[in-house]
N, CA and C atoms as a LAMMPS dump frame, in Angstrom:
ITEM: TIMESTEP
0
ITEM: NUMBER OF ATOMS
678
ITEM: BOX BOUNDS ff ff ff
-5.0000000000000000e+02 5.0000000000000000e+02
-5.0000000000000000e+02 5.0000000000000000e+02
-5.0000000000000000e+02 5.0000000000000000e+02
ITEM: ATOMS id mol type element x y z
1 1 1 N 0.85 -1.19 0
2 1 2 C 0 0 0
3 1 3 C 0.886 1.241 0
4 2 1 N 0.599 2.164 -0.88
5 2 2 C 1.337 3.414 -0.949
6 2 3 C 0.593 4.482 -0.158
7 3 1 N 1.339 5.142 0.738
8 3 2 C 0.726 6.16 1.604
9 3 3 C 1.496 7.464 1.457
10 4 1 N 0.763 8.55 1.294
11 4 2 C 1.344 9.886 1.272
12 4 3 C 0.826 10.671 2.47
13 5 1 N 1.747 11.328 3.156
14 5 2 C 1.36 12.099 4.338
15 5 3 C 1.805 13.542 4.174
16 6 1 N 0.93 14.471 4.537
17 6 2 C 1.233 15.899 4.462
18 6 3 C 0.934 16.52 5.815
19 7 1 N 1.956 17.174 6.408
20 7 2 C 1.804 17.804 7.717
21 7 3 C 1.503 19.287 7.556
22 8 1 N 0.413 19.737 8.173
23 8 2 C 0.065 21.157 8.211
24 8 3 C 0.607 21.705 9.535
25 9 1 N 1.695 22.464 9.485
26 9 2 C 2.343 22.937 10.709
27 9 3 C 1.493 23.947 11.475
28 10 1 N 0.594 24.609 10.803
29 10 2 C -0.257 25.585 11.488
30 10 3 C -1.295 24.906 12.379
31 11 1 N -1.905 23.857 11.85
32 11 2 C -2.975 23.163 12.592
33 11 3 C -2.475 21.919 13.332
34 12 1 N -1.223 21.528 13.053
35 12 2 C -0.651 20.318 13.66
36 12 3 C -1.414 19.056 13.261
37 13 1 N -2.003 19.072 12.078
38 13 2 C -2.746 17.93 11.561
39 13 3 C -1.962 17.278 10.429
40 14 1 N -2.157 15.968 10.288
41 14 2 C -1.503 15.217 9.221
42 14 3 C -2.58 14.667 8.299
43 15 1 N -2.46 14.969 7.025
44 15 2 C -3.389 14.444 6.026
45 15 3 C -2.761 13.209 5.391
46 16 1 N -3.443 12.078 5.541
47 16 2 C -2.924 10.808 5.026
48 16 3 C -3.738 10.403 3.806
49 17 1 N -3.058 10.24 2.691
50 17 2 C -3.699 9.794 1.459
51 17 3 C -3.245 8.37 1.147
52 18 1 N -4.229 7.487 0.922
53 18 2 C -3.891 6.089 0.638
54 18 3 C -4.962 5.488 -0.262
55 19 1 N -4.636 4.298 -0.794
56 19 2 C -5.55 3.597 -1.698
57 19 3 C -6.016 2.306 -1.043
58 20 1 N -7.335 2.073 -1.098
59 20 2 C -7.906 0.856 -0.52
60 20 3 C -9.025 0.356 -1.426
61 21 1 N -8.901 -0.902 -1.872
62 21 2 C -9.882 -1.492 -2.8
63 21 3 C -10.046 -0.633 -4.062
64 22 1 N -8.876 -0.21 -4.566
65 22 2 C -8.827 0.607 -5.798
66 22 3 C -9.548 1.952 -5.668
67 23 1 N -9.69 2.412 -4.456
68 23 2 C -10.311 3.718 -4.232
69 23 3 C -9.36 4.587 -3.418
70 24 1 N -9.227 5.828 -3.805
71 24 2 C -8.382 6.772 -3.088
72 24 3 C -9.123 7.315 -1.863
73 25 1 N -8.428 7.299 -0.719
74 25 2 C -9.052 7.768 0.513
75 25 3 C -8.144 8.772 1.203
76 26 1 N -8.746 9.61 2.03
77 26 2 C -8.014 10.615 2.794
78 26 3 C -8.452 10.531 4.256
79 27 1 N -7.455 10.541 5.134
80 27 2 C -7.752 10.522 6.561
81 27 3 C -6.91 11.584 7.238
82 28 1 N -7.49 12.299 8.189
83 28 2 C -6.772 13.367 8.89
84 28 3 C -6.668 13.023 10.379
85 29 1 N -5.445 13.065 10.887
86 29 2 C -5.211 12.8 12.312
87 29 3 C -4.226 13.838 12.833
88 30 1 N -4.1 13.921 14.163
89 30 2 C -3.122 14.844 14.736
90 30 3 C -1.726 14.231 14.631
91 31 1 N -0.724 15.065 14.697
92 31 2 C 0.648 14.561 14.64
93 31 3 C 0.965 13.691 15.853
94 32 1 N 0.363 13.999 17.012
95 32 2 C 0.576 13.187 18.222
96 32 3 C 0.05 11.761 18.022
97 33 1 N -1.135 11.639 17.41
98 33 2 C -1.698 10.315 17.141
99 33 3 C -0.81 9.533 16.18
100 34 1 N -0.234 10.216 15.205
101 34 2 C 0.651 9.556 14.254
102 34 3 C 1.884 8.996 14.954
103 35 1 N 2.461 9.788 15.85
104 35 2 C 3.651 9.341 16.587
105 35 3 C 3.343 8.109 17.439
106 36 1 N 2.185 8.114 18.148
107 36 2 C 1.803 6.975 18.979
108 36 3 C 1.584 5.727 18.138
109 37 1 N 0.994 5.895 16.958
110 37 2 C 0.764 4.76 16.064
111 37 3 C 2.082 4.139 15.63
112 38 1 N 3.067 4.984 15.315
113 38 2 C 4.381 4.481 14.908
114 38 3 C 5.052 3.745 16.064
115 39 1 N 4.924 4.264 17.296
116 39 2 C 5.512 3.608 18.471
117 39 3 C 4.931 2.217 18.683
118 40 1 N 3.601 2.108 18.593
119 40 2 C 2.937 0.818 18.787
120 40 3 C 3.358 -0.173 17.718
121 41 1 N 3.451 0.283 16.471
122 41 2 C 3.85 -0.594 15.371
123 41 3 C 5.259 -1.129 15.593
124 42 1 N 6.167 -0.277 16.045
125 42 2 C 7.544 -0.709 16.292
126 42 3 C 7.617 -1.729 17.414
127 43 1 N 6.792 -1.543 18.458
128 43 2 C 6.784 -2.492 19.579
129 43 3 C 6.347 -3.867 19.123
130 44 1 N 5.344 -3.935 18.242
131 44 2 C 4.83 -5.216 17.787
132 44 3 C 5.854 -5.968 16.936
133 45 1 N 6.759 -5.22 16.304
134 45 2 C 7.702 -5.858 15.409
135 45 3 C 8.963 -6.332 16.117
136 46 1 N 9.134 -5.984 17.393
137 46 2 C 10.321 -6.415 18.112
138 46 3 C 10.253 -7.912 18.392
139 47 1 N 11.419 -8.551 18.464
140 47 2 C 11.488 -9.983 18.749
141 47 3 C 11.449 -10.207 20.267
142 48 1 N 10.271 -10.088 20.833
143 48 2 C 10.105 -10.258 22.278
144 48 3 C 9.385 -11.571 22.56
145 49 1 N 9.983 -12.387 23.431
146 49 2 C 9.372 -13.665 23.797
147 49 3 C 8.633 -13.489 25.115
148 50 1 N 7.316 -13.584 25.131
149 50 2 C 6.557 -13.399 26.372
150 50 3 C 6.924 -14.443 27.423
151 51 1 N 6.945 -14.024 28.679
152 51 2 C 7.165 -14.94 29.802
153 51 3 C 5.812 -15.202 30.439
154 52 1 N 5.335 -16.424 30.338
155 52 2 C 4.008 -16.792 30.83
156 52 3 C 4.154 -17.587 32.119
157 53 1 N 3.581 -17.083 33.197
158 53 2 C 3.657 -17.781 34.469
159 53 3 C 2.796 -19.034 34.475
160 54 1 N 3.056 -19.876 35.453
161 54 2 C 2.34 -21.137 35.554
162 54 3 C 0.89 -20.921 35.958
163 55 1 N 0.005 -21.752 35.44
164 55 2 C -1.406 -21.686 35.806
165 55 3 C -1.6 -22.067 37.27
166 56 1 N -2.632 -21.511 37.871
167 56 2 C -2.998 -21.9 39.234
168 56 3 C -3.266 -23.394 39.273
169 57 1 N -2.651 -24.077 40.24
170 57 2 C -2.775 -25.528 40.341
171 57 3 C -3.181 -25.899 41.759
172 58 1 N -4.087 -26.874 41.868
173 58 2 C -4.532 -27.329 43.184
174 58 3 C -4.747 -28.834 43.153
175 59 1 N -4.317 -29.502 44.228
176 59 2 C -4.489 -30.952 44.312
177 59 3 C -4.428 -31.389 45.771
178 60 1 N -5.459 -32.076 46.216
179 60 2 C -5.498 -32.677 47.553
180 60 3 C -5.201 -31.649 48.654
181 61 1 N -5.787 -30.461 48.528
182 61 2 C -5.628 -29.447 49.567
183 61 3 C -4.378 -28.605 49.447
184 62 1 N -3.538 -28.89 48.435
185 62 2 C -2.326 -28.104 48.201
186 62 3 C -2.527 -27.277 46.945
187 63 1 N -2.2 -25.998 47.012
188 63 2 C -2.35 -25.142 45.839
189 63 3 C -1.085 -24.328 45.62
190 64 1 N -0.76 -24.111 44.348
191 64 2 C 0.354 -23.245 43.965
192 64 3 C -0.185 -21.827 43.884
193 65 1 N 0.324 -20.925 44.727
194 65 2 C -0.237 -19.581 44.771
195 65 3 C 0.692 -18.527 44.177
196 66 1 N 1.974 -18.843 44.015
197 66 2 C 2.888 -17.873 43.399
198 66 3 C 4.159 -18.57 42.928
199 67 1 N 4.686 -18.099 41.797
200 67 2 C 5.964 -18.572 41.27
201 67 3 C 6.88 -17.378 41.102
202 68 1 N 8.092 -17.461 41.65
203 68 2 C 9.047 -16.366 41.59
204 68 3 C 10.346 -16.891 40.993
205 69 1 N 10.768 -16.333 39.867
206 69 2 C 12.051 -16.7 39.278
207 69 3 C 13.105 -15.752 39.833
208 70 1 N 14.108 -16.302 40.538
209 70 2 C 15.11 -15.461 41.192
210 70 3 C 16.434 -15.419 40.439
211 71 1 N 16.62 -16.322 39.487
212 71 2 C 17.771 -16.287 38.583
213 71 3 C 17.432 -17.17 37.391
214 72 1 N 18.388 -17.333 36.484
215 72 2 C 18.076 -18.067 35.256
216 72 3 C 17.597 -19.483 35.528
217 73 1 N 18.19 -20.156 36.501
218 73 2 C 17.844 -21.552 36.769
219 73 3 C 17.32 -21.775 38.187
220 74 1 N 16.832 -20.729 38.818
221 74 2 C 16.366 -20.85 40.199
222 74 3 C 14.969 -20.247 40.345
223 75 1 N 14.105 -20.981 41.015
224 75 2 C 12.724 -20.558 41.214
225 75 3 C 12.333 -20.764 42.674
226 76 1 N 11.39 -19.951 43.125
227 76 2 C 10.725 -20.193 44.401
228 76 3 C 9.255 -20.435 44.094
229 77 1 N 8.768 -21.596 44.51
230 77 2 C 7.358 -21.942 44.341
231 77 3 C 6.68 -21.821 45.698
232 78 1 N 5.631 -21.012 45.757
233 78 2 C 4.918 -20.795 47.015
234 78 3 C 3.649 -21.636 46.993
235 79 1 N 3.536 -22.526 47.968
236 79 2 C 2.405 -23.446 48.045
237 79 3 C 1.613 -23.195 49.319
238 80 1 N 0.317 -23.405 49.238
239 80 2 C -0.549 -23.315 50.415
240 80 3 C -1.12 -24.691 50.713
241 81 1 N -0.891 -25.169 51.926
242 81 2 C -1.479 -26.436 52.379
243 81 3 C -2.629 -26.127 53.324
244 82 1 N -3.832 -26.529 52.959
245 82 2 C -4.984 -26.317 53.835
246 82 3 C -4.839 -27.144 55.114
247 83 1 N -5.664 -26.826 56.101
248 83 2 C -5.645 -27.596 57.346
249 83 3 C -5.796 -29.088 57.044
250 84 1 N -4.986 -29.891 57.722
251 84 2 C -5.021 -31.32 57.466
252 84 3 C -4.412 -32.059 58.648
253 85 1 N -4.848 -33.293 58.865
254 85 2 C -4.248 -34.139 59.911
255 85 3 C -3.13 -34.967 59.286
256 86 1 N -1.952 -34.881 59.884
257 86 2 C -0.789 -35.619 59.401
258 86 3 C -0.269 -36.526 60.508
259 87 1 N 0.361 -37.66 60.156
260 87 2 C 1.01 -38.495 61.181
261 87 3 C 2.109 -37.699 61.866
262 88 1 N 2.153 -37.768 63.189
263 88 2 C 3.039 -36.894 63.957
264 88 3 C 3.887 -37.715 64.918
265 89 1 N 5.211 -37.532 64.797
266 89 2 C 6.15 -38.228 65.68
267 89 3 C 7.079 -37.233 66.335
268 90 1 N 7.428 -37.506 67.58
269 90 2 C 8.484 -36.774 68.277
270 90 3 C 9.585 -37.785 68.549
271 91 1 N 10.71 -37.603 67.862
272 91 2 C 11.744 -38.623 67.825
273 91 3 C 11.104 -39.922 67.339
274 92 1 N 11.153 -40.989 68.125
275 92 2 C 10.595 -42.269 67.68
276 92 3 C 9.181 -42.515 68.205
277 93 1 N 8.668 -41.594 69.01
278 93 2 C 7.339 -41.79 69.59
279 93 3 C 6.264 -41.254 68.652
280 94 1 N 5.325 -42.111 68.293
281 94 2 C 4.262 -41.747 67.369
282 94 3 C 3.026 -41.318 68.154
283 95 1 N 2.455 -40.156 67.772
284 95 2 C 1.307 -39.602 68.486
285 95 3 C 0.004 -39.743 67.704
286 96 1 N 0.048 -40.391 66.556
287 96 2 C -1.143 -40.522 65.738
288 96 3 C -1.247 -39.384 64.74
289 97 1 N -2.455 -39.138 64.271
290 97 2 C -2.689 -38.069 63.293
291 97 3 C -3.093 -36.793 64.033
292 98 1 N -2.287 -35.743 63.837
293 98 2 C -2.52 -34.483 64.54
294 98 3 C -2.89 -33.381 63.544
295 99 1 N -3.744 -32.479 63.977
296 99 2 C -4.174 -31.386 63.115
297 99 3 C -3.068 -30.369 62.883
298 100 1 N -2.867 -30.013 61.636
299 100 2 C -1.882 -29.003 61.257
300 100 3 C -2.62 -27.738 60.789
301 101 1 N -2.045 -26.566 61.03
302 101 2 C -2.689 -25.32 60.578
303 101 3 C -2.558 -25.15 59.075
304 102 1 N -3.267 -24.188 58.516
305 102 2 C -3.061 -23.841 57.11
306 102 3 C -1.663 -23.237 56.991
307 103 1 N -0.837 -23.875 56.199
308 103 2 C 0.586 -23.548 56.171
309 103 3 C 1.017 -23.098 54.782
310 104 1 N 1.916 -22.107 54.741
311 104 2 C 2.473 -21.605 53.486
312 104 3 C 3.919 -22.073 53.374
313 105 1 N 4.255 -22.674 52.244
314 105 2 C 5.609 -23.153 51.982
315 105 3 C 6.213 -22.36 50.829
316 106 1 N 7.436 -21.896 50.993
317 106 2 C 8.206 -21.309 49.896
318 106 3 C 9.361 -22.261 49.611
319 107 1 N 9.317 -22.92 48.449
320 107 2 C 10.281 -23.966 48.128
321 107 3 C 11.211 -23.466 47.029
322 108 1 N 12.488 -23.442 47.337
323 108 2 C 13.498 -22.969 46.382
324 108 3 C 14.057 -24.154 45.595
325 109 1 N 13.968 -24.048 44.277
326 109 2 C 14.465 -25.091 43.378
327 109 3 C 15.546 -24.488 42.486
328 110 1 N 16.723 -25.105 42.477
329 110 2 C 17.828 -24.651 41.639
330 110 3 C 18.235 -25.793 40.715
331 111 1 N 18.261 -25.512 39.421
332 111 2 C 18.594 -26.544 38.419
333 111 3 C 17.741 -27.799 38.609
334 112 1 N 16.456 -27.574 38.859
335 112 2 C 15.455 -28.645 39.016
336 112 3 C 15.693 -29.526 40.247
337 113 1 N 16.511 -29.058 41.194
338 113 2 C 16.773 -29.82 42.412
339 113 3 C 16.401 -28.987 43.636
340 114 1 N 15.998 -29.668 44.704
341 114 2 C 15.621 -28.986 45.94
342 114 3 C 16.82 -28.271 46.545
343 115 1 N 16.595 -27.022 46.992
344 115 2 C 17.662 -26.263 47.633
345 115 3 C 17.294 -25.857 49.055
346 116 1 N 16.173 -25.152 49.22
347 116 2 C 15.745 -24.674 50.534
348 116 3 C 14.229 -24.66 50.622
349 117 1 N 13.746 -24.592 51.846
350 117 2 C 12.306 -24.494 52.059
351 117 3 C 12.05 -23.608 53.276
352 118 1 N 11.019 -22.768 53.161
353 118 2 C 10.629 -21.867 54.242
354 118 3 C 9.149 -22.098 54.563
355 119 1 N 8.806 -21.909 55.831
356 119 2 C 7.448 -22.228 56.285
357 119 3 C 6.906 -21.088 57.143
358 120 1 N 5.632 -20.775 56.939
359 120 2 C 4.923 -19.858 57.814
360 120 3 C 3.462 -20.291 57.864
361 121 1 N 2.672 -19.619 58.664
362 121 2 C 1.258 -19.99 58.84
363 121 3 C 0.385 -18.778 58.563
364 122 1 N -0.72 -19.01 57.858
365 122 2 C -1.676 -17.94 57.548
366 122 3 C -3.082 -18.524 57.599
367 123 1 N -4.01 -17.769 58.154
368 123 2 C -5.385 -18.262 58.271
369 123 3 C -6.279 -17.786 57.131
370 124 1 N -5.822 -16.821 56.322
371 124 2 C -6.635 -16.315 55.211
372 124 3 C -6.778 -17.377 54.125
373 125 1 N -7.978 -17.567 53.635
374 125 2 C -8.174 -18.491 52.515
375 125 3 C -7.597 -17.924 51.233
376 126 1 N -7.798 -16.638 51.015
377 126 2 C -7.219 -15.949 49.869
378 126 3 C -6.004 -15.178 50.358
379 127 1 N -4.817 -15.61 49.935
380 127 2 C -3.589 -14.988 50.406
381 127 3 C -3.34 -13.703 49.627
382 128 1 N -3.162 -12.604 50.375
383 128 2 C -2.859 -11.31 49.773
384 128 3 C -1.538 -10.796 50.328
385 129 1 N -1.042 -9.721 49.744
386 129 2 C 0.252 -9.195 50.172
387 129 3 C 0.242 -8.771 51.638
388 130 1 N -0.916 -8.33 52.14
389 130 2 C -1.003 -7.877 53.534
390 130 3 C -1.589 -8.933 54.468
391 131 1 N -1.702 -10.178 54.004
392 131 2 C -2.235 -11.246 54.861
393 131 3 C -1.353 -11.431 56.097
394 132 1 N -1.99 -11.535 57.243
395 132 2 C -1.264 -11.668 58.51
396 132 3 C -0.674 -13.065 58.645
397 133 1 N 0.553 -13.134 59.162
398 133 2 C 1.248 -14.41 59.319
399 133 3 C 1.424 -14.754 60.792
400 134 1 N 1.605 -16.07 61.032
401 134 2 C 1.787 -16.584 62.385
402 134 3 C 2.991 -17.519 62.421
403 135 1 N 3.5 -17.743 63.614
404 135 2 C 4.627 -18.653 63.801
405 135 3 C 4.199 -20.102 63.515
406 136 1 N 5.091 -20.857 62.897
407 136 2 C 4.844 -22.289 62.776
408 136 3 C 4.999 -22.885 64.164
409 137 1 N 3.986 -23.58 64.699
410 137 2 C 3.997 -23.932 66.121
411 137 3 C 4.77 -25.197 66.487
412 138 1 N 5.323 -25.9 65.483
413 138 2 C 5.988 -27.167 65.78
414 138 3 C 7.506 -27.03 65.637
415 139 1 N 8.193 -28.067 65.159
416 139 2 C 9.652 -28.055 65.137
417 139 3 C 10.186 -28.16 63.708
418 140 1 N 11.513 -28.294 63.622
419 140 2 C 12.234 -28.412 62.34
420 140 3 C 12.214 -27.116 61.539
421 141 1 N 11.879 -26.001 62.182
422 141 2 C 11.817 -24.706 61.507
423 141 3 C 12.548 -23.669 62.352
424 142 1 N 13.514 -22.981 61.723
425 142 2 C 14.251 -21.928 62.416
426 142 3 C 13.369 -20.694 62.614
427 143 1 N 13.861 -19.737 63.397
428 143 2 C 13.09 -18.527 63.695
429 143 3 C 12.753 -17.728 62.442
430 144 1 N 13.635 -17.785 61.412
431 144 2 C 13.366 -17.044 60.171
432 144 3 C 12.466 -17.802 59.207
433 145 1 N 11.993 -18.979 59.629
434 145 2 C 11.087 -19.762 58.801
435 145 3 C 11.756 -20.814 57.946
436 146 1 N 13.091 -20.831 57.89
437 146 2 C 13.77 -21.83 57.065
438 146 3 C 13.676 -23.196 57.723
439 147 1 N 13.438 -24.2 56.904
440 147 2 C 13.255 -25.557 57.396
441 147 3 C 14.612 -26.231 57.575
442 148 1 N 14.782 -26.896 58.701
443 148 2 C 15.965 -27.712 58.96
444 148 3 C 15.624 -29.151 58.586
445 149 1 N 16.182 -29.62 57.462
446 149 2 C 15.89 -30.991 57.021
447 149 3 C 16.8 -32.007 57.686
448 150 1 N 17.892 -31.552 58.309
449 150 2 C 18.802 -32.468 58.983
450 150 3 C 19.356 -33.508 58.034
451 151 1 N 19.265 -34.758 58.444
452 151 2 C 19.76 -35.858 57.608
453 151 3 C 18.711 -36.322 56.603
454 152 1 N 17.561 -35.658 56.578
455 152 2 C 16.482 -36.04 55.659
456 152 3 C 16.678 -35.333 54.324
457 153 1 N 17.28 -36.024 53.373
458 153 2 C 17.533 -35.417 52.069
459 153 3 C 16.289 -35.509 51.194
460 154 1 N 16.033 -34.442 50.465
461 154 2 C 14.89 -34.39 49.559
462 154 3 C 15.428 -34.478 48.135
463 155 1 N 15.268 -35.638 47.534
464 155 2 C 15.831 -35.886 46.213
465 155 3 C 14.73 -35.934 45.163
466 156 1 N 15.136 -35.765 43.931
467 156 2 C 14.195 -35.818 42.819
468 156 3 C 14.368 -34.635 41.904
469 157 1 N 13.71 -34.69 40.758
470 157 2 C 13.717 -33.605 39.798
471 157 3 C 12.393 -32.846 39.899
472 158 1 N 12.483 -31.557 40.075
473 158 2 C 11.302 -30.715 40.247
474 158 3 C 11.301 -29.679 39.134
475 159 1 N 10.517 -29.949 38.108
476 159 2 C 10.574 -29.144 36.884
477 159 3 C 9.55 -28.019 36.864
478 160 1 N 8.594 -28.044 37.795
479 160 2 C 7.588 -26.989 37.856
480 160 3 C 6.99 -26.969 39.254
481 161 1 N 6.069 -26.029 39.467
482 161 2 C 5.48 -25.892 40.789
483 161 3 C 4.716 -27.114 41.252
484 162 1 N 3.985 -27.742 40.339
485 162 2 C 3.174 -28.891 40.721
486 162 3 C 4.03 -30.059 41.189
487 163 1 N 5.21 -30.226 40.591
488 163 2 C 6.074 -31.341 40.98
489 163 3 C 6.636 -31.161 42.391
490 164 1 N 6.546 -29.933 42.941
491 164 2 C 7.033 -29.708 44.302
492 164 3 C 5.989 -30.067 45.362
493 165 1 N 4.773 -30.396 44.949
494 165 2 C 3.721 -30.718 45.922
495 165 3 C 4.142 -31.846 46.865
496 166 1 N 4.858 -32.843 46.326
497 166 2 C 5.233 -34.005 47.139
498 166 3 C 6.256 -33.644 48.221
499 167 1 N 6.929 -32.486 48.067
500 167 2 C 7.89 -32.062 49.092
501 167 3 C 7.177 -31.791 50.408
502 168 1 N 5.922 -31.374 50.343
503 168 2 C 5.164 -31.125 51.574
504 168 3 C 4.992 -32.412 52.371
505 169 1 N 4.725 -33.515 51.675
506 169 2 C 4.628 -34.807 52.37
507 169 3 C 5.972 -35.189 52.985
508 170 1 N 7.075 -34.894 52.27
509 170 2 C 8.402 -35.149 52.836
510 170 3 C 8.582 -34.37 54.132
511 171 1 N 8.137 -33.124 54.122
512 171 2 C 8.284 -32.273 55.297
513 171 3 C 7.543 -32.858 56.498
514 172 1 N 6.293 -33.239 56.3
515 172 2 C 5.501 -33.748 57.416
516 172 3 C 5.913 -35.159 57.847
517 173 1 N 6.632 -35.861 56.998
518 173 2 C 7.09 -37.202 57.374
519 173 3 C 8.345 -37.167 58.238
520 174 1 N 8.998 -36 58.31
521 174 2 C 10.205 -35.892 59.131
522 174 3 C 9.824 -35.925 60.614
523 175 1 N 10.513 -36.75 61.426
524 175 2 C 10.213 -36.763 62.863
525 175 3 C 10.501 -35.403 63.487
526 176 1 N 9.662 -34.995 64.412
527 176 2 C 9.902 -33.765 65.147
528 176 3 C 10.929 -34.022 66.248
529 177 1 N 11.778 -33.041 66.481
530 177 2 C 12.741 -33.102 67.577
531 177 3 C 12.485 -31.905 68.489
532 178 1 N 13.235 -31.831 69.569
533 178 2 C 13.076 -30.693 70.472
534 178 3 C 13.919 -29.503 70.036
535 179 1 N 14.753 -29.691 69.002
536 179 2 C 15.53 -28.578 68.469
537 179 3 C 14.594 -27.594 67.758
538 180 1 N 14.851 -26.331 67.933
539 180 2 C 14.067 -25.256 67.31
540 180 3 C 12.615 -25.222 67.805
541 181 1 N 12.329 -25.914 68.902
542 181 2 C 10.963 -25.853 69.437
543 181 3 C 10.903 -24.821 70.543
544 182 1 N 9.812 -24.047 70.568
545 182 2 C 9.604 -23.06 71.62
546 182 3 C 8.146 -23.064 72.042
547 183 1 N 7.929 -23.128 73.34
548 183 2 C 6.554 -23.07 73.854
549 183 3 C 5.93 -21.7 73.584
550 184 1 N 6.77 -20.696 73.28
551 184 2 C 6.255 -19.359 72.977
552 184 3 C 5.568 -19.302 71.617
553 185 1 N 5.701 -20.367 70.816
554 185 2 C 5.093 -20.382 69.483
555 185 3 C 3.676 -20.946 69.484
556 186 1 N 3.132 -21.251 70.656
557 186 2 C 1.704 -21.596 70.753
558 186 3 C 1.115 -20.849 71.949
559 187 1 N -0.118 -20.418 71.811
560 187 2 C -0.724 -19.515 72.794
561 187 3 C -0.937 -20.164 74.154
562 188 1 N -0.984 -21.5 74.224
563 188 2 C -1.167 -22.197 75.508
564 188 3 C 0.164 -22.537 76.168
565 189 1 N 1.272 -22.228 75.456
566 189 2 C 2.623 -22.503 75.962
567 189 3 C 2.803 -23.976 76.332
568 190 1 N 2.301 -24.839 75.462
569 190 2 C 2.384 -26.271 75.691
570 190 3 C 3.742 -26.809 75.258
571 191 1 N 4.235 -27.788 75.991
572 191 2 C 5.415 -28.525 75.543
573 191 3 C 5.031 -29.33 74.306
574 192 1 N 6.036 -29.763 73.537
575 192 2 C 5.751 -30.418 72.265
576 192 3 C 4.893 -31.666 72.437
577 193 1 N 5.201 -32.482 73.421
578 193 2 C 4.411 -33.704 73.645
579 193 3 C 2.976 -33.359 74.046
580 194 1 N 2.812 -32.288 74.825
581 194 2 C 1.475 -31.852 75.233
582 194 3 C 0.69 -31.335 74.019
583 195 1 N 1.381 -30.58 73.163
584 195 2 C 0.727 -30.041 71.968
585 195 3 C 0.284 -31.163 71.039
586 196 1 N 1.136 -32.171 70.868
587 196 2 C 0.801 -33.308 70.017
588 196 3 C -0.4 -34.056 70.576
589 197 1 N -0.421 -34.262 71.88
590 197 2 C -1.539 -34.963 72.523
591 197 3 C -2.833 -34.158 72.394
592 198 1 N -2.725 -32.844 72.554
593 198 2 C -3.884 -31.957 72.47
594 198 3 C -4.513 -31.978 71.073
595 199 1 N -3.663 -32.116 70.028
596 199 2 C -4.143 -32.038 68.65
597 199 3 C -4.426 -33.405 68.022
598 200 1 N -4.223 -34.46 68.771
599 200 2 C -4.437 -35.79 68.215
600 200 3 C -5.89 -35.971 67.767
601 201 1 N -6.033 -36.372 66.507
602 201 2 C -7.349 -36.623 65.897
603 201 3 C -8.258 -35.393 65.91
604 202 1 N -7.668 -34.202 66.015
605 202 2 C -8.447 -32.97 66.017
606 202 3 C -7.983 -32.046 64.893
607 203 1 N -8.916 -31.217 64.393
608 203 2 C -8.509 -30.154 63.481
609 203 3 C -7.763 -29.093 64.265
610 204 1 N -6.739 -28.511 63.65
611 204 2 C -5.941 -27.509 64.341
612 204 3 C -6.803 -26.307 64.723
613 205 1 N -6.608 -25.81 65.937
614 205 2 C -7.343 -24.65 66.429
615 205 3 C -6.522 -23.391 66.188
616 206 1 N -7.068 -22.453 65.412
617 206 2 C -6.337 -21.224 65.105
618 206 3 C -6.054 -20.391 66.35
619 207 1 N -6.812 -20.617 67.418
620 207 2 C -6.583 -19.859 68.657
621 207 3 C -5.221 -20.182 69.274
622 208 1 N -4.597 -21.267 68.807
623 208 2 C -3.27 -21.644 69.3
624 208 3 C -2.156 -20.81 68.67
625 209 1 N -2.449 -20.126 67.587
626 209 2 C -1.412 -19.438 66.815
627 209 3 C -0.913 -18.177 67.513
628 210 1 N 0.365 -17.892 67.268
629 210 2 C 1.032 -16.703 67.802
630 210 3 C 1.519 -15.871 66.616
631 211 1 N 1.307 -14.565 66.654
632 211 2 C 1.68 -13.685 65.544
633 211 3 C 3.176 -13.752 65.254
634 212 1 N 3.487 -13.679 63.969
635 212 2 C 4.878 -13.634 63.529
636 212 3 C 5.305 -12.171 63.454
637 213 1 N 5.942 -11.667 64.486
638 213 2 C 6.263 -10.242 64.554
639 213 3 C 7.434 -9.866 63.659
640 214 1 N 8.324 -10.818 63.367
641 214 2 C 9.48 -10.498 62.527
642 214 3 C 9.08 -10.305 61.068
643 215 1 N 8.082 -11.073 60.614
644 215 2 C 7.516 -10.896 59.261
645 215 3 C 6.004 -10.974 59.419
646 216 1 N 5.394 -9.836 59.665
647 216 2 C 3.979 -9.841 60.042
648 216 3 C 3.037 -10.038 58.864
649 217 1 N 3.52 -9.805 57.628
650 217 2 C 2.651 -9.943 56.455
651 217 3 C 3.309 -10.837 55.409
652 218 1 N 2.48 -11.312 54.491
653 218 2 C 2.985 -12.191 53.432
654 218 3 C 4.067 -11.51 52.602
655 219 1 N 3.87 -10.245 52.231
656 219 2 C 4.85 -9.557 51.395
657 219 3 C 6.189 -9.403 52.115
658 220 1 N 6.152 -9.107 53.42
659 220 2 C 7.387 -8.998 54.206
660 220 3 C 8.133 -10.326 54.225
661 221 1 N 7.397 -11.401 54.394
662 221 2 C 7.997 -12.738 54.448
663 221 3 C 8.664 -13.104 53.131
664 222 1 N 7.96 -12.877 52.024
665 222 2 C 8.511 -13.189 50.701
666 222 3 C 9.762 -12.359 50.44
667 223 1 N 9.707 -11.075 50.754
668 223 2 C 10.867 -10.217 50.526
669 223 3 C 12.066 -10.619 51.366
670 224 1 N 11.825 -11.188 52.542
671 224 2 C 12.932 -11.644 53.384
672 224 3 C 13.601 -12.892 52.815
673 225 1 N 12.867 -13.606 51.957
674 225 2 C 13.398 -14.837 51.364
675 225 3 C 14.175 -14.57 50.082
676 226 1 N 13.607 -13.718 49.234
677 226 2 C 14.222 -13.497 47.933
678 226 3 C 15.335 -12.452 47.997
């Protein structure tokens, strides 16, 4: 298509003459509109590959709520585990199935392999940046939320967020120890054995939770990790 443009400097209008279906046509636009049209056209012609995040995924009470790429081959997948009863052991003593709170996991994967995991607790069903967080009330978790796996190695290839779902089962299968446990992390100040006995065959009671003052909101917690 052949286009002729004439700029009227007095009125700041551009007269565009072109041919369409063997008919000559004239269109008048402002010079500002012409500049914006050229900018948009140039953007469309650039070789840009869109980055599409993973779809929301949910399975058996676990949902992928956020994916964060922190380097070329490193990702953090944030998962939410709804309240659930899990088998609970303190060292070698088994206490049965105990209620766990709704828990948020941030799992770091580097080169498709497990690297680190962080844990916090939130009662909101819909997690937002200002959602209030609580201390994880059990063990195997440092004060900053990082999980201590000890001699429990987490092996496997994790190519996307959904493949990390099974890491949550690995976490709950680890025996609890008295290391990193504090009675200050539950509102009744129960010892670990007392807490396990109290929650046996029961849904976790949110009234037991203690506010996480070091990272009081979801956004603060995520920023402390990345």
